[in-house]
C-alpha positions as CSV (number, residue, x, y, z in Angstrom):
1,X,0.0,0.0,0.0
2,X,1.4,3.4,-1.1
3,X,0.5,5.7,1.8
4,X,2.9,8.2,3.4
5,X,2.2,9.2,6.9
6,X,3.9,12.2,8.4
7,X,2.4,12.2,11.9
8,X,-0.2,10.6,14.2
9,X,-2.1,12.4,17.0
10,X,-3.4,9.8,19.3
11,X,-6.5,11.7,20.6
12,X,-8.4,14.9,19.8
13,X,-11.7,16.3,20.9
14,X,-11.7,19.1,18.4
15,X,-11.1,17.8,14.9
16,X,-14.1,15.6,14.4
17,X,-17.2,17.4,15.6
18,X,-18.8,15.6,18.5
19,X,-16.4,12.7,18.3
20,X,-13.2,11.5,20.0
21,X,-10.7,10.9,17.2
22,X,-7.2,10.1,16.3
23,X,-5.6,12.2,13.5
24,X,-3.4,10.9,10.8
25,X,-1.3,13.4,8.9
26,X,-0.4,12.5,5.3
27,X,2.7,13.8,3.5
28,X,2.7,15.9,0.3
29,X,0.4,18.7,-1.0
30,X,-0.2,20.1,-4.5
31,X,-0.9,23.6,-3.1
32,X,1.5,26.0,-1.4
33,X,-0.8,28.2,0.6
34,X,1.3,30.7,2.5
35,X,-0.7,30.4,5.7
36,X,-0.5,26.6,5.8
37,X,0.1,25.7,9.5
38,X,1.5,22.2,8.6
39,X,4.4,23.3,6.3
40,X,6.5,20.2,7.2
41,X,3.8,18.1,5.5
42,X,3.8,19.8,2.2
43,X,6.6,17.8,0.6
44,X,6.9,14.1,0.1
45,X,9.7,13.5,2.6
46,X,10.4,10.1,4.2
47,X,7.3,8.7,6.1
48,X,7.6,9.1,9.8
49,X,5.2,6.2,10.7
50,X,4.4,3.0,8.8
51,X,0.9,2.0,7.9
52,X,1.3,-1.1,9.9
53,X,2.3,0.8,13.0
54,X,-0.7,3.1,12.5
55,X,-3.1,0.1,12.2
56,X,-1.6,-1.6,15.2
57,X,-2.2,1.6,17.2
58,X,-5.8,1.9,16.0
59,X,-6.6,-1.7,17.0
60,X,-5.7,-0.8,20.5
61,X,-8.1,2.1,20.5
62,X,-11.2,0.2,19.3
63,X,-14.0,1.0,21.7
64,X,-12.1,4.0,23.0
65,X,-12.1,6.3,19.9
66,X,-15.1,7.1,17.8
67,X,-13.3,8.0,14.6
68,X,-10.2,8.8,12.6
69,X,-9.4,12.1,10.9
70,X,-7.2,11.9,7.8
71,X,-5.6,15.2,7.0
72,X,-2.4,16.6,5.5
73,X,-0.9,17.7,3.4
74,X,-3.5,16.6,0.9
75,X,-4.6,13.0,1.6
76,X,-6.1,12.6,-1.9
77,X,-2.6,12.7,-3.4
78,X,-2.0,9.3,-1.8
79,X,-2.5,6.5,-4.3
80,X,-3.3,4.1,-1.4
81,X,-5.9,6.3,0.2
82,X,-8.9,4.1,-0.7
83,X,-7.3,0.9,0.7
84,X,-6.0,2.7,3.7
85,X,-9.5,4.0,4.6
86,X,-11.1,0.6,3.9
87,X,-8.8,-0.9,6.5
88,X,-9.6,1.7,9.0
89,X,-13.3,1.2,8.4
90,X,-12.9,-2.5,9.0
91,X,-11.9,-1.7,12.6
92,X,-15.3,0.0,13.1
93,X,-14.2,3.6,13.1
94,X,-15.9,6.6,11.6
95,X,-13.7,8.4,9.1
96,X,-13.4,12.2,8.5
97,X,-11.4,13.4,5.5
98,X,-9.9,16.9,5.2
99,X,-9.2,17.9,1.6
100,X,-8.5,20.9,-0.6
101,X,-11.0,19.6,-3.2
102,X,-8.6,19.4,-6.1
103,X,-9.2,15.6,-6.6
104,X,-13.0,15.2,-7.2
105,X,-12.6,11.7,-8.7
106,X,-11.1,10.5,-5.4
107,X,-13.8,12.2,-3.4
108,X,-16.5,10.7,-5.6
109,X,-15.1,7.2,-5.2
110,X,-14.9,7.6,-1.4
111,X,-18.5,8.8,-1.3
112,X,-19.8,6.0,-3.6
113,X,-18.0,3.3,-1.6
114,X,-19.3,4.7,1.7
115,X,-15.8,5.0,3.0
116,X,-16.1,8.4,4.6
117,X,-18.6,9.7,7.2
118,X,-17.6,13.4,7.3
119,X,-15.7,15.6,4.8
120,X,-14.2,19.0,5.4
121,X,-13.2,21.0,2.3
122,X,-11.1,24.1,2.3
123,X,-12.6,26.6,-0.1
124,X,-9.6,28.9,-0.4
125,X,-11.2,31.9,-2.2
126,X,-13.5,32.9,-5.1
127,X,-12.3,30.9,-8.1
128,X,-10.5,33.8,-9.8
129,X,-8.3,34.2,-6.8
130,X,-7.3,30.6,-6.3
131,X,-3.9,30.8,-8.1
132,X,-2.9,33.8,-5.9
133,X,-3.8,32.0,-2.7
134,X,-2.5,28.5,-3.4
135,X,0.6,29.6,-5.3
136,X,0.2,26.6,-7.6
137,X,-1.5,25.7,-10.9
138,X,-5.1,24.8,-10.1
139,X,-8.0,23.6,-12.2
140,X,-10.9,25.5,-10.7
141,X,-13.4,23.3,-12.5
142,X,-12.3,20.5,-10.3
143,X,-12.9,22.7,-7.2
144,X,-16.4,23.3,-8.4
145,X,-17.0,19.6,-9.1
146,X,-15.8,18.7,-5.6
147,X,-18.2,21.3,-4.0
148,X,-21.1,19.9,-6.0
149,X,-20.2,16.3,-5.0
150,X,-20.0,17.2,-1.3
151,X,-23.3,19.2,-1.4
152,X,-25.1,16.2,-2.9
153,X,-23.3,13.5,-1.0
154,X,-25.8,12.9,1.8
155,X,-22.9,12.7,4.3
156,X,-22.0,15.2,7.0
157,X,-19.7,18.0,5.8
158,X,-18.3,21.4,6.2
159,X,-16.6,24.0,4.1
160,X,-14.1,26.4,5.5
161,X,-12.0,29.4,4.5
162,X,-8.9,30.9,6.2
163,X,-9.0,34.7,6.3
164,X,-5.9,36.7,5.7
165,X,-7.3,40.2,5.5
166,X,-4.9,41.4,2.8
167,X,-5.9,38.4,0.6
168,X,-9.7,38.2,0.8
169,X,-12.0,41.2,0.8
170,X,-15.6,41.4,1.9
171,X,-16.6,41.0,-1.7
172,X,-14.4,37.9,-2.0
173,X,-16.3,36.3,0.8
174,X,-19.6,37.1,-0.9
175,X,-18.3,35.4,-4.1
176,X,-17.1,32.4,-2.1
177,X,-20.5,32.2,-0.4
178,X,-22.2,32.0,-3.9
179,X,-19.8,29.1,-4.7
180,X,-21.1,27.0,-1.9
181,X,-24.7,28.4,-1.9
182,X,-27.0,26.1,0.0
183,X,-24.3,24.6,2.2
184,X,-25.3,23.5,5.7
185,X,-22.0,24.4,7.4
186,X,-19.3,27.0,6.7
187,X,-16.5,28.1,8.9
188,X,-14.5,31.3,8.7
189,X,-11.1,30.6,10.2
190,X,-8.9,33.3,11.7
191,X,-5.4,33.4,10.3
192,X,-2.9,32.7,13.0
193,X,0.7,34.0,12.2
194,X,2.6,31.3,14.0
195,X,4.1,28.2,12.3
196,X,3.3,28.9,8.6
197,X,4.8,28.1,5.2
198,X,5.4,31.7,4.0
199,X,7.2,33.7,6.7
200,X,6.4,36.9,4.7
201,X,2.9,36.5,6.1
202,X,3.9,36.7,9.7
203,X,3.1,40.4,9.8
204,X,-0.3,39.9,8.2
205,X,-3.6,40.2,10.1
206,X,-7.0,38.5,10.1
207,X,-10.4,40.2,10.4
208,X,-11.6,41.6,13.7
209,X,-14.5,39.8,15.5
210,X,-16.8,42.6,14.4
211,X,-15.8,42.3,10.8
212,X,-16.2,38.5,10.9
213,X,-19.7,39.0,12.2
214,X,-20.5,41.4,9.4
215,X,-19.3,38.7,6.9
216,X,-21.3,36.1,8.7
217,X,-24.5,38.0,8.6
218,X,-24.0,38.7,4.8
219,X,-23.5,35.0,4.1
220,X,-26.4,33.7,6.1
221,X,-28.6,34.6,3.2
222,X,-27.0,31.7,1.2
223,X,-25.6,29.3,3.9
224,X,-27.5,27.6,6.7
225,X,-24.9,27.8,9.5
226,X,-21.7,29.8,9.7
227,X,-19.2,29.6,12.5
228,X,-16.1,31.5,13.3
229,X,-13.0,29.7,14.5
């Protein structure tokens, strides 16, 4: 199985809503977002943990953990993702996937095979701003396709956007809201200038609580529930 694991967090109460979960961090990402808070996972360096070691740990947590969160990096880059999740599901765990949405074919297969129970997709910006935010080539049609798949999936999901004030304007958030119109859950995430990929962003700021609330109120016309993190 080709699956590169960069880290394992043995327990979390925050990453899978309402569940106690372990978190598996995959290596490698096709985007280079400056505010990425897992910069050490963006490249395909040597795996830190073997799949076998990971499975052995999860077996010891049956009945103690509710689920497993697979995040990155970008998990959908991993050619062994389907088989890896199938193995985790065989242990009786719920599975949450974090993704940037650039691999809709993988997302579709996971949904069709009922291998994921929750999916969280980062919607970086309105489509025209994607290359600026992700600092990589991006097929925005694939982003749109992933959004449609998730909206129609029948599984629990959330969309989320990290807000660097100089990158995204109020109008940009309105455009992003239109992109995910009808969504049940959307989170506005405060940019935290700590451990990030692009050190040039360390002096950047996020929106104030009052500004976030203004954005939230605007978007509630199109989205059922909006939270601020």
